[in-house]
Kinemage of the C-alpha trace (Angstrom):
@kinemage 1
@onewidth
@group {chain A} dominant
@subgroup {mainchain}
@vectorlist {calphas} color= white
{ca met a 1} P 101.069 -51.511 100.737
{ca asn a 2} L 101.492 -51.106 104.634
{ca ile a 3} L 99.727 -48.431 106.825
{ca phe a 4} L 102.886 -46.578 107.165
{ca val a 5} L 103.290 -46.026 103.275
{ca leu a 6} L 99.916 -45.454 102.978
{ca phe a 7} L 99.999 -42.701 105.617
{ca ala a 8} L 103.055 -41.138 104.004
{ca leu a 9} L 101.482 -41.356 100.455
{ca ala a 10} L 98.047 -39.566 102.240
{ca ile a 11} L 100.267 -36.647 103.428
{ca gly a 12} L 102.294 -36.254 99.980
{ca leu a 13} L 98.885 -36.255 98.006
{ca ser a 14} L 97.373 -33.614 100.742
{ca met a 15} L 100.331 -31.385 100.330
{ca asp a 16} L 98.743 -29.523 97.278
{ca ala a 17} L 95.334 -28.893 99.527
{ca phe a 18} L 97.468 -27.729 102.283
{ca ala a 19} L 99.234 -25.250 100.221
{ca val a 20} L 96.288 -23.670 98.706
{ca ser a 21} L 94.750 -23.780 102.259
{ca val a 22} L 97.891 -21.866 103.579
{ca cys a 23} L 97.012 -19.141 100.553
{ca ile a 24} L 93.345 -18.931 101.798
{ca gly a 25} L 94.175 -18.415 105.566
{ca leu a 26} L 96.486 -15.833 104.279
{ca ser a 27} L 93.762 -13.934 102.417
{ca met a 28} L 91.225 -14.182 105.258
{ca lys a 29} L 90.606 -11.057 107.905
{ca lys a 30} L 89.642 -13.562 110.340
{ca val a 31} L 89.864 -17.275 110.777
{ca met a 32} L 86.963 -19.177 112.389
{ca leu a 33} L 86.786 -22.426 113.043
{ca arg a 34} L 83.808 -23.056 111.037
{ca asn a 35} L 85.892 -21.561 107.930
{ca ala a 36} L 88.917 -23.829 108.647
{ca ile a 37} L 86.608 -27.095 109.045
{ca leu a 38} L 84.752 -26.191 105.575
{ca val a 39} L 87.928 -25.727 103.715
{ca gly a 40} L 89.088 -29.268 105.183
{ca leu a 41} L 85.519 -30.912 104.356
{ca tyr a 42} L 86.175 -29.535 100.620
{ca phe a 43} L 89.538 -30.640 99.868
{ca gly a 44} L 89.114 -33.909 102.681
{ca phe a 45} L 85.981 -34.795 100.509
{ca phe a 46} L 87.585 -34.395 96.774
{ca gln a 47} L 90.656 -36.085 98.103
{ca ala a 48} L 88.979 -39.194 99.025
{ca ala a 49} L 86.501 -39.346 95.781
{ca met a 50} L 89.194 -39.187 93.269
{ca pro a 51} L 91.458 -42.027 94.512
{ca leu a 52} L 88.141 -44.225 94.668
{ca ile a 53} L 86.915 -43.003 90.709
{ca gly a 54} L 90.564 -43.678 89.763
{ca tyr a 55} L 90.679 -47.170 91.448
{ca ile a 56} L 87.347 -48.237 89.575
{ca ala a 57} L 88.765 -47.173 86.423
{ca gly a 58} L 91.653 -49.075 86.925
{ca ser a 59} L 90.217 -51.890 87.999
{ca gln a 60} L 88.819 -52.521 84.489
{ca phe a 61} L 92.212 -53.267 82.957
{ca ala a 62} L 94.426 -54.125 85.895
{ca asp a 63} L 94.638 -57.668 84.869
{ca met a 64} L 96.072 -56.999 81.496
{ca ile a 65} L 98.975 -55.244 82.641
{ca thr a 66} L 100.227 -57.003 86.025
{ca ala a 67} L 103.598 -57.625 84.440
{ca phe a 68} L 104.631 -54.056 84.745
{ca asp a 69} L 101.859 -52.526 86.865
{ca his a 70} L 105.086 -51.518 89.252
{ca trp a 71} L 106.294 -49.176 86.591
{ca ile a 72} L 103.168 -47.280 85.913
{ca ala a 73} L 102.880 -46.723 89.574
{ca phe a 74} L 106.406 -45.541 89.780
{ca cys a 75} L 105.950 -43.466 86.851
{ca leu a 76} L 102.838 -41.913 87.779
{ca leu a 77} L 104.220 -40.854 91.289
{ca ala a 78} L 107.593 -39.776 89.871
{ca phe a 79} L 105.615 -37.548 87.661
{ca leu a 80} L 103.274 -36.154 90.265
{ca gly a 81} L 105.924 -35.707 92.694
{ca gly a 82} L 108.184 -33.853 90.178
{ca lys a 83} L 105.604 -31.663 89.310
{ca met a 84} L 104.955 -30.782 92.718
{ca ile a 85} L 108.742 -29.944 93.443
{ca tyr a 86} L 108.855 -27.979 89.994
{ca ser a 87} L 106.047 -26.235 91.227
{ca ser a 88} L 107.942 -25.174 94.809
{ca phe a 89} L 110.369 -23.338 93.003
{ca lys a 90} L 108.310 -21.560 90.942
{ca lys a 91} L 108.147 -17.711 91.732
{ca glu a 92} L 105.049 -16.649 93.313
{ca glu a 93} L 103.238 -13.685 92.008
{ca pro a 94} L 102.599 -10.763 94.562
{ca met a 95} L 98.995 -11.222 96.162
{ca glu a 96} L 97.010 -8.504 96.728
{ca asn a 97} L 97.297 -8.445 100.628
{ca glu a 98} L 100.961 -8.398 100.352
{ca glu a 99} L 101.312 -4.948 98.421
{ca ser a 100} L 100.859 -1.719 100.687
{ca met a 101} L 101.699 1.613 100.657
{ca glu a 102} L 104.488 3.113 102.676
{ca asn a 103} L 103.679 3.398 106.357
{ca glu a 104} L 100.204 1.782 105.820
{ca glu a 105} L 98.899 -1.332 106.963
{ca pro a 106} L 98.332 -4.202 104.573
{ca ile a 107} L 94.723 -4.681 103.309
{ca lys a 108} L 93.256 -7.789 103.320
{ca lys a 109} L 90.704 -9.275 100.764
{ca glu a 110} L 88.189 -11.694 102.574
{ca ala a 111} L 88.646 -15.059 100.580
{ca ser a 112} L 85.260 -16.587 99.348
{ca leu a 113} L 84.680 -20.257 100.599
{ca gly a 114} L 81.559 -20.617 98.324
{ca pro a 115} L 80.927 -23.737 95.876
{ca lys a 116} L 81.866 -21.321 92.917
{ca lys a 117} L 85.166 -20.775 94.487
{ca met a 118} L 86.186 -23.711 96.449
{ca leu a 119} L 84.814 -26.511 93.876
{ca pro a 120} L 87.320 -25.777 91.190
{ca leu a 121} L 90.101 -25.592 93.699
{ca ala a 122} L 88.924 -28.743 95.287
{ca ile a 123} L 89.176 -30.583 92.001
{ca ala a 124} L 92.018 -28.777 90.867
{ca thr a 125} L 94.134 -30.140 93.825
{ca ser a 126} L 92.726 -33.732 93.825
{ca ile a 127} L 93.429 -34.534 90.398
{ca asp a 128} L 96.905 -36.172 91.482
{ca ala a 129} L 94.880 -38.445 93.796
{ca leu a 130} L 92.884 -39.667 90.919
{ca ala a 131} L 96.092 -40.920 89.124
{ca val a 132} L 97.240 -42.462 92.227
{ca gly a 133} L 93.748 -44.310 92.509
{ca ile a 134} L 94.523 -45.719 89.148
{ca ser a 135} L 97.978 -47.013 90.481
{ca phe a 136} L 96.146 -48.492 93.588
{ca ala a 137} L 93.957 -50.763 91.276
{ca phe a 138} L 97.436 -52.547 90.355
{ca leu a 139} L 98.442 -52.454 93.708
{ca gln a 140} L 95.996 -54.320 95.334
{ca val a 141} L 95.323 -51.885 97.944
{ca asn a 142} L 92.442 -51.895 100.361
{ca ile a 143} L 90.866 -49.019 98.656
{ca leu a 144} L 88.035 -48.184 101.605
{ca ser a 145} L 91.008 -47.742 103.805
{ca ala a 146} L 93.083 -45.897 101.722
{ca val a 147} L 90.330 -43.348 100.633
{ca leu a 148} L 89.607 -42.849 104.232
{ca leu a 149} L 92.856 -42.242 105.275
{ca ile a 150} L 93.674 -40.021 102.448
{ca gly a 151} L 90.346 -38.003 103.169
{ca ile a 152} L 90.991 -37.553 107.003
{ca thr a 153} L 94.637 -36.446 106.352
{ca thr a 154} L 93.819 -34.032 103.519
{ca phe a 155} L 90.771 -32.686 106.078
{ca ile a 156} L 93.114 -32.214 108.960
{ca leu a 157} L 95.999 -30.726 106.900
{ca ser a 158} L 93.874 -28.433 105.034
{ca ala a 159} L 92.099 -26.939 108.151
{ca ala a 160} L 95.312 -26.439 109.734
{ca gly a 161} L 96.553 -24.963 106.690
{ca val a 162} L 94.088 -22.193 106.823
{ca lys a 163} L 95.086 -21.223 110.233
{ca ile a 164} L 98.721 -21.497 109.590
{ca gly a 165} L 98.323 -19.313 106.562
{ca ser a 166} L 96.449 -16.634 108.425
{ca ile a 167} L 99.422 -16.544 111.100
{ca phe a 168} L 102.585 -17.603 109.289
{ca gly a 169} L 102.028 -16.278 105.637
{ca ile a 170} L 102.833 -17.729 102.052
{ca lys a 171} L 106.397 -18.977 103.129
{ca phe a 172} L 104.589 -22.434 104.152
{ca lys a 173} L 103.125 -22.805 100.605
{ca ser a 174} L 106.367 -23.563 98.735
{ca lys a 175} L 107.892 -26.053 101.456
{ca ala a 176} L 104.651 -28.239 101.466
{ca glu a 177} L 104.846 -28.777 97.654
{ca leu a 178} L 108.474 -29.345 98.049
{ca leu a 179} L 107.955 -32.057 100.730
{ca gly a 180} L 104.687 -33.583 99.011
{ca gly a 181} L 106.800 -33.941 95.764
{ca ile a 182} L 109.607 -35.782 97.608
{ca ile a 183} L 107.374 -38.059 99.694
{ca leu a 184} L 105.676 -39.032 96.248
{ca ile a 185} L 108.688 -39.873 94.510
{ca leu a 186} L 110.438 -41.700 97.647
{ca ile a 187} L 106.939 -43.871 97.811
{ca gly a 188} L 107.099 -44.627 93.777
{ca thr a 189} L 110.817 -45.523 93.836
{ca asn a 190} L 109.747 -48.064 97.172
{ca ile a 191} L 107.070 -49.708 95.173
{ca leu a 192} L 109.315 -50.068 92.125
{ca leu a 193} L 112.235 -51.335 94.025
{ca asp a 194} L 110.105 -53.873 96.097
{ca his a 195} L 108.598 -55.411 93.039
{ca leu a 196} L 112.071 -55.756 91.353
{ca gly a 197} L 113.108 -57.873 94.348
{ca val a 198} L 115.786 -55.461 95.479
{ca tyr a 199} L 114.623 -55.860 98.981
{ca gly a 200} L 115.140 -59.394 98.772
């Protein structure tokens, strides 16, 4: 897996975290730089840690399934991508700050960035990366480079997502999930076709 494919994969995986970051930014009265950095650190750390855990687990039985490892990678990425695309078309529940009385300004409820709120979000948005980490074990990926790239990419996009959410609103959430899903499916397809010798 070359650096360009790995970078595209990092972007695809980070789209869930980006989408949630947009929602966090949307619910904040005022976005400070430290808030954006904190959100980025939460999501970036777990997005990097989960593939490492998956890689370690997958390495235990990678040798036993090398004959069809590319199919496993394809199925995992296609499933995760399909789930993200499906989620992007689901109707959003109205948020508190989107509801306002006529001729009144919307009231924003300040988002909590404490561990009690952020840890479940960070874990939930990085579960997909755990499955991808398992596929890394089959594909002989340089895991240190991969987790660093995924973590840094997620950190940057999540921090930016907080600011984007505060300025532009919720419309970026579904677009991010749709883009991330498409990227993951394309990468999975590319891995499968490459192992089947379609590219010669």
